Structure formats: C-alpha cells, structure tokens
N, CA, C, O and the ligand as a Tripos MOL2 file, in Angstrom:
@<TRIPOS>MOLECULE
protein
  305   303    77     0     0
PROTEIN
NO_CHARGES

@<TRIPOS>ATOM
      1 N         -23.4390  145.9320  180.7090 N.3       1 MET1
      2 CA        -22.9540  144.6150  181.1260 C.3       1 MET1
      3 C         -23.0130  144.4390  182.6380 C.2       1 MET1
      4 O         -23.1220  143.3130  183.1240 O.2       1 MET1
      5 N         -22.9440  145.5230  183.3790 N.am      2 ASP2
      6 CA        -22.9280  145.3950  184.8240 C.3       2 ASP2
      7 C         -24.3190  145.3020  185.4180 C.2       2 ASP2
      8 O         -24.5050  144.7810  186.5170 O.2       2 ASP2
      9 N         -25.2880  145.8090  184.6830 N.am      3 LYS3
     10 CA        -26.6410  145.7490  185.2330 C.3       3 LYS3
     11 C         -27.1880  144.3350  185.0850 C.2       3 LYS3
     12 O         -26.7760  143.5870  184.1980 O.2       3 LYS3
     13 N         -28.1120  143.9810  185.9540 N.am      4 GLN4
     14 CA        -28.7040  142.6590  185.8680 C.3       4 GLN4
     15 C         -29.5280  142.5540  184.6030 C.2       4 GLN4
     16 O         -30.1450  143.5250  184.1660 O.2       4 GLN4
     17 N         -29.5340  141.3810  184.0240 N.am      5 SER5
     18 CA        -30.2690  141.1950  182.7880 C.3       5 SER5
     19 C         -31.0830  139.9170  182.8650 C.2       5 SER5
     20 O         -30.8630  139.0670  183.7280 O.2       5 SER5
     21 N         -32.0130  139.8040  181.9570 N.am      6 THR6
     22 CA        -32.7870  138.5820  181.8630 C.3       6 THR6
     23 C         -32.2150  137.7150  180.7450 C.2       6 THR6
     24 O         -31.5740  138.2160  179.8210 O.2       6 THR6
     25 N         -32.4490  136.4410  180.8420 N.am      7 CYS7
     26 CA        -31.9450  135.4890  179.8610 C.3       7 CYS7
     27 C         -32.7690  135.5880  178.5710 C.2       7 CYS7
     28 O         -33.9980  135.5690  178.6290 O.2       7 CYS7
     29 N         -32.1100  135.6920  177.4060 N.am      8 PRO8
     30 CA        -32.8590  135.7800  176.1510 C.3       8 PRO8
     31 C         -33.5160  134.4590  175.7550 C.2       8 PRO8
     32 O         -34.3740  134.4340  174.8730 O.2       8 PRO8
     33 N         -33.1220  133.3710  176.3960 N.am      9 GLU9
     34 CA        -33.6950  132.0600  176.0600 C.3       9 GLU9
     35 C         -34.9550  131.7800  176.8860 C.2       9 GLU9
     36 O         -36.0060  131.4560  176.3330 O.2       9 GLU9
     37 N         -34.8420  131.9060  178.2060 N.am     10 CYS10
     38 CA        -35.9540  131.5030  179.0750 C.3      10 CYS10
     39 C         -36.5500  132.6790  179.8400 C.2      10 CYS10
     40 O         -37.5250  132.5150  180.5730 O.2      10 CYS10
     41 N         -35.9690  133.8640  179.6720 N.am     11 GLU11
     42 CA        -36.3990  135.0700  180.3590 C.3      11 GLU11
     43 C         -36.2340  134.9770  181.8650 C.2      11 GLU11
     44 O         -36.8540  135.7460  182.6000 O.2      11 GLU11
     45 N         -35.4160  134.0570  182.3350 N.am     12 GLY12
     46 CA        -35.0910  133.9590  183.7530 C.3      12 GLY12
     47 C         -34.2240  135.1360  184.1740 C.2      12 GLY12
     48 O         -33.5600  135.7590  183.3450 O.2      12 GLY12
     49 N         -34.2340  135.4330  185.4630 N.am     13 SER13
     50 CA        -33.4860  136.5940  185.9590 C.3      13 SER13
     51 C         -32.2130  136.2110  186.6880 C.2      13 SER13
     52 O         -31.4990  137.0910  187.1690 O.2      13 SER13
     53 N         -31.9060  134.9240  186.7840 N.am     14 ARG14
     54 CA        -30.7150  134.5030  187.5220 C.3      14 ARG14
     55 C         -29.5480  134.2820  186.5480 C.2      14 ARG14
     56 O         -29.1610  133.1500  186.2590 O.2      14 ARG14
     57 N         -29.0080  135.3900  186.0570 N.am     15 VAL15
     58 CA        -27.8860  135.3460  185.1220 C.3      15 VAL15
     59 C         -26.6350  135.7910  185.8560 C.2      15 VAL15
     60 O         -26.6290  136.8340  186.5090 O.2      15 VAL15
     61 N         -25.5650  134.9910  185.7470 N.am     16 TYR16
     62 CA        -24.3120  135.2660  186.4460 C.3      16 TYR16
     63 C         -23.2200  135.5100  185.4220 C.2      16 TYR16
     64 O         -23.2250  134.9100  184.3480 O.2      16 TYR16
     65 N         -22.2880  136.3850  185.7500 N.am     17 SER17
     66 CA        -21.2180  136.6740  184.8080 C.3      17 SER17
     67 C         -19.8560  136.5620  185.4770 C.2      17 SER17
     68 O         -19.7210  136.7360  186.6880 O.2      17 SER17
     69 N         -18.8520  136.2670  184.6580 N.am     18 HIS18
     70 CA        -17.4710  136.1470  185.1090 C.3      18 HIS18
     71 C         -16.5890  136.7600  184.0370 C.2      18 HIS18
     72 O         -16.6180  136.3220  182.8870 O.2      18 HIS18
     73 N         -15.8050  137.7660  184.3990 N.am     19 GLY19
     74 CA        -14.9640  138.4520  183.4270 C.3      19 GLY19
     75 C         -13.5390  137.9420  183.4250 C.2      19 GLY19
     76 O         -13.1330  137.1890  184.3110 O.2      19 GLY19
     77 N         -12.7790  138.3590  182.4170 N.am     20 GLY20
     78 CA        -11.3510  138.0840  182.3750 C.3      20 GLY20
     79 C         -10.9850  136.6610  182.0340 C.2      20 GLY20
     80 O          -9.8840  136.2190  182.3610 O.2      20 GLY20
     81 N         -11.8840  135.9180  181.3770 N.am     21 ILE21
     82 CA        -11.5880  134.5320  181.0150 C.3      21 ILE21
     83 C         -10.8250  134.5140  179.6970 C.2      21 ILE21
     84 O         -11.2420  135.1400  178.7220 O.2      21 ILE21
     85 N          -9.7260  133.8060  179.6720 N.am     22 SER22
     86 CA         -8.8810  133.7730  178.4760 C.3      22 SER22
     87 C          -9.6100  133.1210  177.3170 C.2      22 SER22
     88 O         -10.2960  132.1130  177.4820 O.2      22 SER22
     89 N          -9.4490  133.7190  176.1260 N.am     23 ALA23
     90 CA        -10.0460  133.1460  174.9210 C.3      23 ALA23
     91 C          -9.1880  132.0350  174.3350 C.2      23 ALA23
     92 O          -9.4870  131.5390  173.2490 O.2      23 ALA23
     93 N          -8.1350  131.6360  175.0240 N.am     24 GLY24
     94 CA         -7.3480  130.4860  174.6090 C.3      24 GLY24
     95 C          -6.0400  130.8690  173.9630 C.2      24 GLY24
     96 O          -5.5040  131.9550  174.1840 O.2      24 GLY24
     97 N          -5.5380  129.9520  173.1590 N.am     25 GLY25
     98 CA         -4.2190  130.1070  172.5700 C.3      25 GLY25
     99 C          -3.2390  129.1710  173.2440 C.2      25 GLY25
    100 O          -3.5940  128.5010  174.2140 O.2      25 GLY25
    101 N          -2.0230  129.1110  172.7540 N.am     26 GLY26
    102 CA         -1.0650  128.1480  173.2770 C.3      26 GLY26
    103 C          -1.5070  126.7440  172.8950 C.2      26 GLY26
    104 O          -1.6240  126.4330  171.7090 O.2      26 GLY26
    105 N          -1.7500  125.9010  173.8750 N.am     27 TYR27
    106 CA         -2.1660  124.5260  173.6020 C.3      27 TYR27
    107 C          -3.6710  124.3940  173.4290 C.2      27 TYR27
    108 O          -4.1640  123.3410  173.0240 O.2      27 TYR27
    109 N          -4.3890  125.4440  173.7290 N.am     28 ALA28
    110 CA         -5.8480  125.4210  173.5980 C.3      28 ALA28
    111 C          -6.2440  126.1720  172.3310 C.2      28 ALA28
    112 O          -5.4740  126.9950  171.8340 O.2      28 ALA28
    113 N          -7.4300  125.8980  171.8050 N.am     29 PRO29
    114 CA         -7.8960  126.6950  170.6710 C.3      29 PRO29
    115 C          -7.9860  128.1690  171.0600 C.2      29 PRO29
    116 O          -8.2950  128.5050  172.2030 O.2      29 PRO29
    117 N          -7.7150  129.0250  170.1080 N.am     30 ASN30
    118 CA         -7.8540  130.4640  170.3440 C.3      30 ASN30
    119 C          -9.1470  130.9200  169.6810 C.2      30 ASN30
    120 O          -9.2610  130.9250  168.4550 O.2      30 ASN30
    121 N         -10.1090  131.2980  170.4970 N.am     31 TYR31
    122 CA        -11.4250  131.6620  169.9620 C.3      31 TYR31
    123 C         -11.5010  133.1100  169.4950 C.2      31 TYR31
    124 O         -12.4540  133.4950  168.8170 O.2      31 TYR31
    125 N         -10.5040  133.9150  169.8530 N.am     32 LEU32
    126 CA        -10.4820  135.3040  169.3890 C.3      32 LEU32
    127 C          -9.1190  135.6050  168.7640 C.2      32 LEU32
    128 O          -8.3920  136.4660  169.2600 O.2      32 LEU32
    129 N          -8.7610  134.9050  167.6760 N.am     33 PRO33
    130 CA         -7.4340  135.0970  167.0910 C.3      33 PRO33
    131 C          -7.2150  136.5270  166.6300 C.2      33 PRO33
    132 O          -8.1080  137.1590  166.0670 O.2      33 PRO33
    133 N          -6.0200  137.0200  166.8780 N.am     34 GLY34
    134 CA         -5.6450  138.3470  166.4170 C.3      34 GLY34
    135 C          -6.1600  139.4870  167.2770 C.2      34 GLY34
    136 O          -5.9120  140.6500  166.9600 O.2      34 GLY34
    137 N          -6.8680  139.1870  168.3490 N.am     35 LEU35
    138 CA         -7.4750  140.2610  169.1330 C.3      35 LEU35
    139 C          -6.8490  140.4390  170.5110 C.2      35 LEU35
    140 O          -7.2530  141.3260  171.2630 O.2      35 LEU35
    141 N          -5.8760  139.6140  170.8470 N.am     36 GLY36
    142 CA         -5.1800  139.7770  172.1120 C.3      36 GLY36
    143 C          -3.9110  140.6030  171.9090 C.2      36 GLY36
    144 O          -3.8030  141.3750  170.9570 O.2      36 GLY36
    145 N          -2.9660  140.4280  172.8100 N.am     37 THR37
    146 CA         -1.6710  141.0810  172.6700 C.3      37 THR37
    147 C          -0.6300  140.0100  172.4070 C.2      37 THR37
    148 O          -0.9450  138.8200  172.3960 O.2      37 THR37
    149 N           0.6140  140.4290  172.1950 N.am     38 PHE38
    150 CA          1.6980  139.4600  171.9890 C.3      38 PHE38
    151 C           1.8290  138.5410  173.1990 C.2      38 PHE38
    152 O           2.1760  137.3690  173.0460 O.2      38 PHE38
    153 N           1.5600  139.0460  174.3850 N.am     39 TRP39
    154 CA          1.7890  138.2950  175.6110 C.3      39 TRP39
    155 C           0.5760  137.5210  176.1000 C.2      39 TRP39
    156 O           0.7320  136.5270  176.8090 O.2      39 TRP39
    157 N          -0.6120  137.9440  175.7450 N.am     40 SER40
    158 CA         -1.7760  137.2560  176.3070 C.3      40 SER40
    159 C          -2.9280  137.2420  175.3240 C.2      40 SER40
    160 O          -3.0670  138.1330  174.4870 O.2      40 SER40
    161 N          -3.7540  136.2090  175.4430 N.am     41 ALA41
    162 CA         -4.9310  136.0720  174.5910 C.3      41 ALA41
    163 C          -5.9680  137.1280  174.9680 C.2      41 ALA41
    164 O          -5.9540  137.6870  176.0650 O.2      41 ALA41
    165 N          -6.8580  137.3750  174.0250 N.am     42 ALA42
    166 CA         -8.0000  138.2450  174.3210 C.3      42 ALA42
    167 C          -8.8410  137.6130  175.4280 C.2      42 ALA42
    168 O          -8.7280  136.4210  175.7120 O.2      42 ALA42
    169 N          -9.6750  138.4270  176.0350 N.am     43 LYS43
    170 CA        -10.4680  137.9560  177.1660 C.3      43 LYS43
    171 C         -11.9670  137.9730  176.8550 C.2      43 LYS43
    172 O         -12.4590  138.7720  176.0580 O.2      43 LYS43
    173 N         -12.6520  137.0660  177.5130 N.am     44 PHE44
    174 CA        -14.1040  136.9990  177.4560 C.3      44 PHE44
    175 C         -14.7110  137.3810  178.7950 C.2      44 PHE44
    176 O         -14.0960  137.1840  179.8440 O.2      44 PHE44
    177 N         -15.9010  137.9200  178.7560 N.am     45 THR45
    178 CA        -16.7900  137.8470  179.9030 C.3      45 THR45
    179 C         -17.8400  136.8090  179.5390 C.2      45 THR45
    180 O         -18.4480  136.8820  178.4710 O.2      45 THR45
    181 N         -18.0510  135.8450  180.4250 N.am     46 VAL46
    182 CA        -18.9930  134.7620  180.1700 C.3      46 VAL46
    183 C         -20.1990  134.9510  181.0780 C.2      46 VAL46
    184 O         -20.0610  135.2220  182.2700 O.2      46 VAL46
    185 N         -21.3740  134.8040  180.4970 N.am     47 ARG47
    186 CA        -22.6010  134.9090  181.2810 C.3      47 ARG47
    187 C         -23.3580  133.5910  181.1920 C.2      47 ARG47
    188 O         -23.5520  133.0380  180.1100 O.2      47 ARG47
    189 N         -23.7810  133.0990  182.3540 N.am     48 VAL48
    190 CA        -24.4870  131.8220  182.4390 C.3      48 VAL48
    191 C         -25.8420  132.0470  183.0840 C.2      48 VAL48
    192 O         -25.9510  132.7030  184.1210 O.2      48 VAL48
    193 N         -26.8630  131.5010  182.4650 N.am     49 CYS49
    194 CA        -28.2080  131.5360  183.0570 C.3      49 CYS49
    195 C         -28.3450  130.3610  184.0050 C.2      49 CYS49
    196 O         -28.1640  129.2110  183.6030 O.2      49 CYS49
    197 N         -28.6660  130.6420  185.2700 N.am     50 ALA50
    198 CA        -28.7980  129.5810  186.2670 C.3      50 ALA50
    199 C         -30.0840  128.7900  186.0800 C.2      50 ALA50
    200 O         -30.2390  127.7230  186.6740 O.2      50 ALA50
    201 N         -30.9860  129.2800  185.2860 N.am     51 ASP51
    202 CA        -32.2500  128.5650  185.0860 C.3      51 ASP51
    203 C         -32.1740  127.5720  183.9350 C.2      51 ASP51
    204 O         -32.5350  126.4080  184.1130 O.2      51 ASP51
    205 N         -31.7110  127.9980  182.7520 N.am     52 CYS52
    206 CA        -31.6990  127.0930  181.6000 C.3      52 CYS52
    207 C         -30.2950  126.7040  181.1540 C.2      52 CYS52
    208 O         -30.1380  125.7880  180.3470 O.2      52 CYS52
    209 N         -29.2730  127.3850  181.6680 N.am     53 GLY53
    210 CA        -27.9040  127.0280  181.3220 C.3      53 GLY53
    211 C         -27.3550  127.7180  180.0980 C.2      53 GLY53
    212 O         -26.1970  127.4990  179.7440 O.2      53 GLY53
    213 N         -28.1430  128.5430  179.4400 N.am     54 LEU54
    214 CA        -27.6150  129.2730  178.2900 C.3      54 LEU54
    215 C         -26.3440  130.0030  178.6930 C.2      54 LEU54
    216 O         -26.3160  130.7070  179.7020 O.2      54 LEU54
    217 N         -25.2940  129.8320  177.9010 N.am     55 THR55
    218 CA        -23.9950  130.4430  178.1870 C.3      55 THR55
    219 C         -23.6070  131.3380  177.0230 C.2      55 THR55
    220 O         -23.6050  130.9130  175.8680 O.2      55 THR55
    221 N         -23.2800  132.5800  177.3430 N.am     56 ARG56
    222 CA        -22.9310  133.5590  176.3070 C.3      56 ARG56
    223 C         -21.5280  134.0890  176.5460 C.2      56 ARG56
    224 O         -21.1100  134.2920  177.6860 O.2      56 ARG56
    225 N         -20.8080  134.3100  175.4510 N.am     57 PHE57
    226 CA        -19.4360  134.8090  175.5150 C.3      57 PHE57
    227 C         -19.3980  136.2100  174.9330 C.2      57 PHE57
    228 O         -19.8870  136.4360  173.8260 O.2      57 PHE57
    229 N         -18.8200  137.1550  175.6700 N.am     58 TYR58
    230 CA        -18.6860  138.5270  175.2000 C.3      58 TYR58
    231 C         -17.2100  138.8830  175.1330 C.2      58 TYR58
    232 O         -16.4880  138.7470  176.1200 O.2      58 TYR58
    233 N         -16.7640  139.3380  173.9730 N.am     59 ALA59
    234 CA        -15.3810  139.7770  173.8430 C.3      59 ALA59
    235 C         -15.1580  141.0370  174.6720 C.2      59 ALA59
    236 O         -16.0430  141.8850  174.7900 O.2      59 ALA59
    237 N         -13.9520  141.1450  175.2480 N.am     60 SER60
    238 CA        -13.6240  142.2960  176.0810 C.3      60 SER60
    239 C         -13.6250  143.5780  175.2560 C.2      60 SER60
    240 O         -13.5300  143.5260  174.0290 O.2      60 SER60
    241 N         -13.7310  144.7180  175.9140 N.am     61 PRO61
    242 CA        -13.6500  145.9920  175.1770 C.3      61 PRO61
    243 C         -12.3530  146.1160  174.3800 C.2      61 PRO61
    244 O         -12.3600  146.6710  173.2810 O.2      61 PRO61
    245 N         -11.2290  145.6040  174.9200 N.am     62 GLU62
    246 CA         -9.9460  145.6740  174.2040 C.3      62 GLU62
    247 C         -10.0110  144.8500  172.9180 C.2      62 GLU62
    248 O          -9.5260  145.2860  171.8740 O.2      62 GLU62
    249 N         -10.6100  143.6570  172.9940 N.am     63 ALA63
    250 CA        -10.7370  142.8090  171.8020 C.3      63 ALA63
    251 C         -11.6830  143.4520  170.7900 C.2      63 ALA63
    252 O         -11.4270  143.4130  169.5870 O.2      63 ALA63
    253 N         -12.7580  144.0340  171.2680 N.am     64 ARG64
    254 CA        -13.7280  144.6620  170.3590 C.3      64 ARG64
    255 C         -13.1160  145.8740  169.6580 C.2      64 ARG64
    256 O         -13.4750  146.1870  168.5230 O.2      64 ARG64
    257 N         -12.1930  146.5520  170.3400 N.am     65 ALA65
    258 CA        -11.5580  147.7070  169.7160 C.3      65 ALA65
    259 C         -10.6780  147.2860  168.5450 C.2      65 ALA65
    260 O         -10.4510  148.0760  167.6280 O.2      65 ALA65
    261 N         -10.1810  146.0540  168.5650 N.am     66 LYS66
    262 CA         -9.2770  145.5820  167.5160 C.3      66 LYS66
    263 C          -9.9900  144.8960  166.3570 C.2      66 LYS66
    264 O          -9.4410  144.8280  165.2580 O.2      66 LYS66
    265 N         -11.1900  144.3900  166.5750 N.am     67 VAL67
    266 CA        -11.7860  143.4810  165.5920 C.3      67 VAL67
    267 C         -12.0480  144.1480  164.2460 C.2      67 VAL67
    268 O         -11.9520  143.4970  163.2060 O.2      67 VAL67
    269 N         -12.3740  145.4280  164.2520 N.am     68 ARG68
    270 CA        -12.6960  146.0840  162.9830 C.3      68 ARG68
    271 C         -11.4870  146.2480  162.0850 C.2      68 ARG68
    272 O         -11.6210  146.2890  160.8620 O.2      68 ARG68
    273 N         -10.2900  146.3440  162.6870 N.am     69 GLU69
    274 CA         -9.0800  146.5510  161.8920 C.3      69 GLU69
    275 C          -8.3090  145.2560  161.6560 C.2      69 GLU69
    276 O          -7.3190  145.2480  160.9240 O.2      69 GLU69
    277 N          -8.7560  144.1610  162.2710 N.am     70 SER70
    278 CA         -8.0010  142.9120  162.1870 C.3      70 SER70
    279 C          -8.2010  142.2360  160.8440 C.2      70 SER70
    280 O          -9.3180  142.1680  160.3320 O.2      70 SER70
    281 N          -7.0970  141.7310  160.2700 N.am     71 LYS71
    282 CA         -7.2010  140.9930  159.0070 C.3      71 LYS71
    283 C          -7.6860  139.5710  159.2500 C.2      71 LYS71
    284 O          -8.0150  138.8680  158.2950 O.2      71 LYS71
    285 N          -7.7390  139.1310  160.5060 N.am     72 ASP72
    286 CA         -8.2200  137.7830  160.8180 C.3      72 ASP72
    287 C          -9.7450  137.6850  160.8320 C.2      72 ASP72
    288 O         -10.2980  136.5860  160.8720 O.2      72 ASP72
    289 N         -10.4210  138.8260  160.7980 N.am     73 TRP73
    290 CA        -11.8740  138.8330  160.9340 C.3      73 TRP73
    291 C         -12.4950  139.5700  159.7660 C.2      73 TRP73
    292 O         -11.9660  140.5790  159.3000 O.2      73 TRP73
    293 N         -13.6250  139.0570  159.2970 N.am     74 ARG74
    294 CA        -14.3530  139.7750  158.2700 C.3      74 ARG74
    295 C         -15.7900  139.9840  158.7340 C.2      74 ARG74
    296 O         -16.3640  139.1650  159.4510 O.2      74 ARG74
    297 N         -16.3350  141.0800  158.3100 N.am     75 ARG75
    298 CA        -17.6960  141.4210  158.7180 C.3      75 ARG75
    299 C         -18.6790  140.4790  158.0350 C.2      75 ARG75
    300 O         -18.5510  140.2030  156.8430 O.2      75 ARG75
    301 N         -19.6530  139.9890  158.7810 N.am     76 SER76
    302 CA        -20.6360  139.0800  158.1970 C.3      76 SER76
    303 C         -22.0360  139.5370  158.5330 C.2      76 SER76
    304 O         -23.0080  138.8980  158.1300 O.2      76 SER76
    305 ZN        -32.1550  130.9970  180.7030 Zn       77 ZN77
@<TRIPOS>BOND
     1     1     2 1
     2     2     3 1
     3     3     4 2
     4     3     5 am
     5     5     6 1
     6     6     7 1
     7     7     8 2
     8     7     9 am
     9     9    10 1
    10    10    11 1
    11    11    12 2
    12    11    13 am
    13    13    14 1
    14    14    15 1
    15    15    16 2
    16    15    17 am
    17    17    18 1
    18    18    19 1
    19    19    20 2
    20    19    21 am
    21    21    22 1
    22    22    23 1
    23    23    24 2
    24    23    25 am
    25    25    26 1
    26    26    27 1
    27    27    28 2
    28    27    29 am
    29    29    30 1
    30    30    31 1
    31    31    32 2
    32    31    33 am
    33    33    34 1
    34    34    35 1
    35    35    36 2
    36    35    37 am
    37    37    38 1
    38    38    39 1
    39    39    40 2
    40    39    41 am
    41    41    42 1
    42    42    43 1
    43    43    44 2
    44    43    45 am
    45    45    46 1
    46    46    47 1
    47    47    48 2
    48    47    49 am
    49    49    50 1
    50    50    51 1
    51    51    52 2
    52    51    53 am
    53    53    54 1
    54    54    55 1
    55    55    56 2
    56    55    57 am
    57    57    58 1
    58    58    59 1
    59    59    60 2
    60    59    61 am
    61    61    62 1
    62    62    63 1
    63    63    64 2
    64    63    65 am
    65    65    66 1
    66    66    67 1
    67    67    68 2
    68    67    69 am
    69    69    70 1
    70    70    71 1
    71    71    72 2
    72    71    73 am
    73    73    74 1
    74    74    75 1
    75    75    76 2
    76    75    77 am
    77    77    78 1
    78    78    79 1
    79    79    80 2
    80    79    81 am
    81    81    82 1
    82    82    83 1
    83    83    84 2
    84    83    85 am
    85    85    86 1
    86    86    87 1
    87    87    88 2
    88    87    89 am
    89    89    90 1
    90    90    91 1
    91    91    92 2
    92    91    93 am
    93    93    94 1
    94    94    95 1
    95    95    96 2
    96    95    97 am
    97    97    98 1
    98    98    99 1
    99    99   100 2
   100    99   101 am
   101   101   102 1
   102   102   103 1
   103   103   104 2
   104   103   105 am
   105   105   106 1
   106   106   107 1
   107   107   108 2
   108   107   109 am
   109   109   110 1
   110   110   111 1
   111   111   112 2
   112   111   113 am
   113   113   114 1
   114   114   115 1
   115   115   116 2
   116   115   117 am
   117   117   118 1
   118   118   119 1
   119   119   120 2
   120   119   121 am
   121   121   122 1
   122   122   123 1
   123   123   124 2
   124   123   125 am
   125   125   126 1
   126   126   127 1
   127   127   128 2
   128   127   129 am
   129   129   130 1
   130   130   131 1
   131   131   132 2
   132   131   133 am
   133   133   134 1
   134   134   135 1
   135   135   136 2
   136   135   137 am
   137   137   138 1
   138   138   139 1
   139   139   140 2
   140   139   141 am
   141   141   142 1
   142   142   143 1
   143   143   144 2
   144   143   145 am
   145   145   146 1
   146   146   147 1
   147   147   148 2
   148   147   149 am
   149   149   150 1
   150   150   151 1
   151   151   152 2
   152   151   153 am
   153   153   154 1
   154   154   155 1
   155   155   156 2
   156   155   157 am
   157   157   158 1
   158   158   159 1
   159   159   160 2
   160   159   161 am
   161   161   162 1
   162   162   163 1
   163   163   164 2
   164   163   165 am
   165   165   166 1
   166   166   167 1
   167   167   168 2
   168   167   169 am
   169   169   170 1
   170   170   171 1
   171   171   172 2
   172   171   173 am
   173   173   174 1
   174   174   175 1
   175   175   176 2
   176   175   177 am
   177   177   178 1
   178   178   179 1
   179   179   180 2
   180   179   181 am
   181   181   182 1
   182   182   183 1
   183   183   184 2
   184   183   185 am
   185   185   186 1
   186   186   187 1
   187   187   188 2
   188   187   189 am
   189   189   190 1
   190   190   191 1
   191   191   192 2
   192   191   193 am
   193   193   194 1
   194   194   195 1
   195   195   196 2
   196   195   197 am
   197   197   198 1
   198   198   199 1
   199   199   200 2
   200   199   201 am
   201   201   202 1
   202   202   203 1
   203   203   204 2
   204   203   205 am
   205   205   206 1
   206   206   207 1
   207   207   208 2
   208   207   209 am
   209   209   210 1
   210   210   211 1
   211   211   212 2
   212   211   213 am
   213   213   214 1
   214   214   215 1
   215   215   216 2
   216   215   217 am
   217   217   218 1
   218   218   219 1
   219   219   220 2
   220   219   221 am
   221   221   222 1
   222   222   223 1
   223   223   224 2
   224   223   225 am
   225   225   226 1
   226   226   227 1
   227   227   228 2
   228   227   229 am
   229   229   230 1
   230   230   231 1
   231   231   232 2
   232   231   233 am
   233   233   234 1
   234   234   235 1
   235   235   236 2
   236   235   237 am
   237   237   238 1
   238   238   239 1
   239   239   240 2
   240   239   241 am
   241   241   242 1
   242   242   243 1
   243   243   244 2
   244   243   245 am
   245   245   246 1
   246   246   247 1
   247   247   248 2
   248   247   249 am
   249   249   250 1
   250   250   251 1
   251   251   252 2
   252   251   253 am
   253   253   254 1
   254   254   255 1
   255   255   256 2
   256   255   257 am
   257   257   258 1
   258   258   259 1
   259   259   260 2
   260   259   261 am
   261   261   262 1
   262   262   263 1
   263   263   264 2
   264   263   265 am
   265   265   266 1
   266   266   267 1
   267   267   268 2
   268   267   269 am
   269   269   270 1
   270   270   271 1
   271   271   272 2
   272   271   273 am
   273   273   274 1
   274   274   275 1
   275   275   276 2
   276   275   277 am
   277   277   278 1
   278   278   279 1
   279   279   280 2
   280   279   281 am
   281   281   282 1
   282   282   283 1
   283   283   284 2
   284   283   285 am
   285   285   286 1
   286   286   287 1
   287   287   288 2
   288   287   289 am
   289   289   290 1
   290   290   291 1
   291   291   292 2
   292   291   293 am
   293   293   294 1
   294   294   295 1
   295   295   296 2
   296   295   297 am
   297   297   298 1
   298   298   299 1
   299   299   300 2
   300   299   301 am
   301   301   302 1
   302   302   303 1
   303   303   304 2
@<TRIPOS>SUBSTRUCTURE
     1 MET1         2 RESIDUE 1 A MET
     2 ASP2         6 RESIDUE 1 A ASP
     3 LYS3        10 RESIDUE 1 A LYS
     4 GLN4        14 RESIDUE 1 A GLN
     5 SER5        18 RESIDUE 1 A SER
     6 THR6        22 RESIDUE 1 A THR
     7 CYS7        26 RESIDUE 1 A CYS
     8 PRO8        30 RESIDUE 1 A PRO
     9 GLU9        34 RESIDUE 1 A GLU
    10 CYS10       38 RESIDUE 1 A CYS
    11 GLU11       42 RESIDUE 1 A GLU
    12 GLY12       46 RESIDUE 1 A GLY
    13 SER13       50 RESIDUE 1 A SER
    14 ARG14       54 RESIDUE 1 A ARG
    15 VAL15       58 RESIDUE 1 A VAL
    16 TYR16       62 RESIDUE 1 A TYR
    17 SER17       66 RESIDUE 1 A SER
    18 HIS18       70 RESIDUE 1 A HIS
    19 GLY19       74 RESIDUE 1 A GLY
    20 GLY20       78 RESIDUE 1 A GLY
    21 ILE21       82 RESIDUE 1 A ILE
    22 SER22       86 RESIDUE 1 A SER
    23 ALA23       90 RESIDUE 1 A ALA
    24 GLY24       94 RESIDUE 1 A GLY
    25 GLY25       98 RESIDUE 1 A GLY
    26 GLY26      102 RESIDUE 1 A GLY
    27 TYR27      106 RESIDUE 1 A TYR
    28 ALA28      110 RESIDUE 1 A ALA
    29 PRO29      114 RESIDUE 1 A PRO
    30 ASN30      118 RESIDUE 1 A ASN
    31 TYR31      122 RESIDUE 1 A TYR
    32 LEU32      126 RESIDUE 1 A LEU
    33 PRO33      130 RESIDUE 1 A PRO
    34 GLY34      134 RESIDUE 1 A GLY
    35 LEU35      138 RESIDUE 1 A LEU
    36 GLY36      142 RESIDUE 1 A GLY
    37 THR37      146 RESIDUE 1 A THR
    38 PHE38      150 RESIDUE 1 A PHE
    39 TRP39      154 RESIDUE 1 A TRP
    40 SER40      158 RESIDUE 1 A SER
    41 ALA41      162 RESIDUE 1 A ALA
    42 ALA42      166 RESIDUE 1 A ALA
    43 LYS43      170 RESIDUE 1 A LYS
    44 PHE44      174 RESIDUE 1 A PHE
    45 THR45      178 RESIDUE 1 A THR
    46 VAL46      182 RESIDUE 1 A VAL
    47 ARG47      186 RESIDUE 1 A ARG
    48 VAL48      190 RESIDUE 1 A VAL
    49 CYS49      194 RESIDUE 1 A CYS
    50 ALA50      198 RESIDUE 1 A ALA
    51 ASP51      202 RESIDUE 1 A ASP
    52 CYS52      206 RESIDUE 1 A CYS
    53 GLY53      210 RESIDUE 1 A GLY
    54 LEU54      214 RESIDUE 1 A LEU
    55 THR55      218 RESIDUE 1 A THR
    56 ARG56      222 RESIDUE 1 A ARG
    57 PHE57      226 RESIDUE 1 A PHE
    58 TYR58      230 RESIDUE 1 A TYR
    59 ALA59      234 RESIDUE 1 A ALA
    60 SER60      238 RESIDUE 1 A SER
    61 PRO61      242 RESIDUE 1 A PRO
    62 GLU62      246 RESIDUE 1 A GLU
    63 ALA63      250 RESIDUE 1 A ALA
    64 ARG64      254 RESIDUE 1 A ARG
    65 ALA65      258 RESIDUE 1 A ALA
    66 LYS66      262 RESIDUE 1 A LYS
    67 VAL67      266 RESIDUE 1 A VAL
    68 ARG68      270 RESIDUE 1 A ARG
    69 GLU69      274 RESIDUE 1 A GLU
    70 SER70      278 RESIDUE 1 A SER
    71 LYS71      282 RESIDUE 1 A LYS
    72 ASP72      286 RESIDUE 1 A ASP
    73 TRP73      290 RESIDUE 1 A TRP
    74 ARG74      294 RESIDUE 1 A ARG
    75 ARG75      298 RESIDUE 1 A ARG
    76 SER76      302 RESIDUE 1 A SER
    77 ZN77       305 GROUP 0 **** ****
C-alpha cells in the first residue's frame, strides 16, 4: 500500500492516497458495519487517480482482521 502504484483503470501513475478516513456511522451511513470498535467506526484508506478520477476504498488492517469472524459479513 505504501509503494507507488498505477491506476487499474487508465494505467496512470499519479495515484494519491489518504488513510484514516472514517467509514461512517452515527448520522452517516456506515460502510463497514461491525468492523470498528464500540467507540469509533472502521477506517478506510482511499486512493484517488489524478488522471481519471477512479477512487478506491481499502479497509484498514484492523477492519480486515475482523471481517472473517463478523456475523455482519458473508463471503461472496
Ligand atoms: Zn486512472
């Protein structure tokens, strides 16, 4: 995740990332239900391609550690 990557849509190299973005909850939709803690929602790292605008959301390592055991999620 830390190394530079190319965009899977346009193969551009200007991809920017921002970590620690809340997955919501409270008055906003919660996009990662059951994967946060009692006190805070799970977090995303968001990556945006500066060339085509493709935006990708990656669940944090803490959220990914919970998803396999969560009853809110099923494998598809
Ligand atoms: Zn792109």
